[in-house]
C-alpha positions as a Markdown table, in Angstrom:
| # | Residue | x | y | z |
|---|---|---|---|---|
| 1 | Met | 1.0 | 12.7 | 4.4 |
| 2 | Ser | -0.8 | 10.6 | 1.8 |
| 3 | Ile | -0.3 | 10.4 | -1.9 |
| 4 | Ile | -3.3 | 10.1 | -4.2 |
| 5 | Val | -2.8 | 8.7 | -7.7 |
| 6 | Thr | -5.8 | 9.1 | -10.0 |
| 7 | Arg | -6.2 | 7.5 | -13.3 |
| 8 | Thr | -7.3 | 10.1 | -15.9 |
| 9 | Gly | -9.8 | 9.3 | -18.5 |
| 10 | Gly | -12.0 | 6.2 | -18.5 |
| 11 | Gly | -15.1 | 8.1 | -17.6 |
| 12 | Pro | -16.7 | 8.6 | -14.2 |
| 13 | Ala | -15.7 | 5.2 | -12.8 |
| 14 | Ala | -12.0 | 6.1 | -12.8 |
| 15 | Leu | -10.2 | 4.6 | -9.8 |
| 16 | Ala | -8.3 | 6.5 | -7.2 |
| 17 | Ala | -6.2 | 5.1 | -4.4 |
| 18 | Ser | -4.2 | 6.6 | -1.5 |
| 19 | Val | -2.1 | 5.1 | 1.3 |
| 20 | Leu | -1.0 | 6.5 | 4.7 |
| 21 | Ala | 1.7 | 4.6 | 6.4 |
| 22 | Thr | 2.1 | 5.1 | 10.2 |
| 23 | Pro | 4.9 | 3.4 | 12.1 |
| 24 | Thr | 3.8 | 1.4 | 15.2 |
| 25 | Ser | 5.9 | -0.4 | 17.8 |
| 26 | Ala | 5.2 | -3.7 | 15.9 |
| 27 | Gly | 5.7 | -2.4 | 12.3 |
| 28 | Ala | 3.2 | -0.2 | 10.6 |
| 29 | Glu | -0.5 | 0.5 | 10.1 |
| 30 | Leu | -1.5 | 1.3 | 6.4 |
| 31 | Leu | -4.6 | 3.2 | 5.8 |
| 32 | Val | -5.7 | 2.4 | 2.2 |
| 33 | Thr | -8.4 | 4.6 | 0.7 |
| 34 | Leu | -10.2 | 3.7 | -2.5 |
| 35 | Ser | -12.8 | 5.4 | -4.6 |
| 36 | Ala | -14.2 | 2.2 | -5.9 |
| 37 | Asp | -14.1 | -1.6 | -5.4 |
| 38 | Ala | -10.6 | -2.9 | -6.3 |
| 39 | Ala | -8.3 | -5.8 | -5.8 |
| 40 | Val | -5.4 | -4.4 | -3.8 |
| 41 | Thr | -1.8 | -5.6 | -3.5 |
| 42 | Ala | 0.3 | -4.0 | -0.7 |
| 43 | Glu | 4.1 | -4.3 | -0.6 |
| 44 | Val | 7.0 | -2.9 | 1.5 |
| 45 | Leu | 10.0 | -2.1 | -0.5 |
| 46 | Asn | 13.5 | -1.1 | 0.5 |
| 47 | Ile | 14.8 | 2.3 | -0.5 |
| 48 | Ala | 16.3 | 0.7 | -3.7 |
| 49 | Gly | 12.9 | -0.5 | -4.7 |
| 50 | Arg | 13.3 | -4.2 | -4.0 |
| 51 | Thr | 10.5 | -6.1 | -2.4 |
| 52 | Val | 11.0 | -6.7 | 1.4 |
| 53 | Arg | 7.5 | -8.0 | 2.1 |
| 54 | Val | 4.3 | -8.6 | 0.2 |
| 55 | Ile | 1.5 | -7.9 | 2.8 |
| 56 | Val | -1.6 | -8.7 | 0.7 |
| 57 | Val | -2.1 | -9.9 | -2.8 |
| 58 | Asp | -5.3 | -9.1 | -4.8 |
| 59 | Arg | -7.4 | -8.6 | -1.6 |
| 60 | Val | -10.8 | -7.2 | -2.7 |
| 61 | Met | -11.5 | -4.0 | -0.9 |
| 62 | Leu | -14.6 | -1.8 | -0.9 |
| 63 | Pro | -14.6 | 2.0 | -1.5 |
| 64 | Gly | -13.5 | 4.0 | 1.6 |
| 65 | Thr | -10.7 | 3.4 | 4.0 |
| 66 | Thr | -9.4 | 0.0 | 5.1 |
| 67 | Thr | -6.6 | -0.7 | 7.6 |
| 68 | Val | -3.9 | -3.2 | 6.7 |
| 69 | Ala | -1.2 | -4.1 | 9.3 |
| 70 | Trp | 2.4 | -4.9 | 8.6 |
| 71 | Asn | 4.3 | -6.6 | 11.5 |
| 72 | Gly | 7.7 | -5.2 | 10.6 |
| 73 | Arg | 9.1 | -8.5 | 9.2 |
| 74 | Ser | 10.5 | -9.4 | 5.8 |
| 75 | Gln | 9.2 | -12.1 | 3.6 |
| 76 | Ala | 11.5 | -14.5 | 5.3 |
| 77 | Gly | 10.0 | -13.6 | 8.7 |
| 78 | Leu | 12.9 | -11.7 | 10.0 |
| 79 | Ala | 12.5 | -8.3 | 11.7 |
| 80 | Val | 13.6 | -5.6 | 9.2 |
| 81 | Pro | 16.4 | -3.2 | 10.3 |
| 82 | Ala | 15.8 | 0.3 | 11.1 |
| 83 | Gly | 15.6 | 2.6 | 8.1 |
| 84 | Thr | 13.5 | 4.1 | 5.4 |
| 85 | Tyr | 11.1 | 1.9 | 3.4 |
| 86 | Leu | 8.5 | 2.5 | 0.8 |
| 87 | Val | 4.9 | 1.2 | 0.9 |
| 88 | Arg | 3.4 | 0.5 | -2.4 |
| 89 | Ile | -0.3 | -0.1 | -2.9 |
| 90 | Thr | -1.6 | -1.2 | -6.3 |
| 91 | Ala | -5.3 | -1.2 | -6.8 |
| 92 | Arg | -7.0 | -2.8 | -9.9 |
| 93 | Asp | -10.8 | -2.4 | -10.6 |
| 94 | Ala | -13.0 | -4.9 | -12.4 |
| 95 | Ser | -12.3 | -3.2 | -15.8 |
| 96 | Gly | -8.6 | -3.7 | -15.4 |
| 97 | Asn | -7.8 | 0.0 | -14.6 |
| 98 | Ala | -4.9 | 0.1 | -12.1 |
| 99 | Val | -3.4 | 2.8 | -10.0 |
| 100 | Thr | -0.5 | 2.8 | -7.6 |
| 101 | Ala | 0.2 | 4.9 | -4.5 |
| 102 | Leu | 3.6 | 5.1 | -2.9 |
| 103 | Gln | 4.4 | 6.3 | 0.6 |
| 104 | Pro | 7.7 | 6.4 | 2.5 |
| 105 | Leu | 7.8 | 4.8 | 5.9 |
| 106 | Arg | 10.6 | 5.2 | 8.6 |
| 107 | Val | 11.1 | 2.1 | 10.8 |
| 108 | Thr | 13.0 | 2.7 | 14.1 |
| 109 | Arg | 14.2 | 0.0 | 16.5 |
């Protein structure tokens, strides 16, 4: 399941982003899909919305789908416990338009 968040207005260059989070034995694979060039920040949050790990910050990505890997570790480098997490992708285009996509992720150990 992916969630697509589209900014309305702003003419034909409006930015859309989606994320699909798939658990792996090492953590998760995130498939980030963009409709235009954007600087992307990817984070893993706990179910309360607190940041567990910032995976990438302002990484410029081209339109289309890009894979981003998360190794299942917290910002401190520790393996996160089993449970439900949220993956948040924020994409910002050159005009400053921003969209956010949020996807749940279940981690098992």
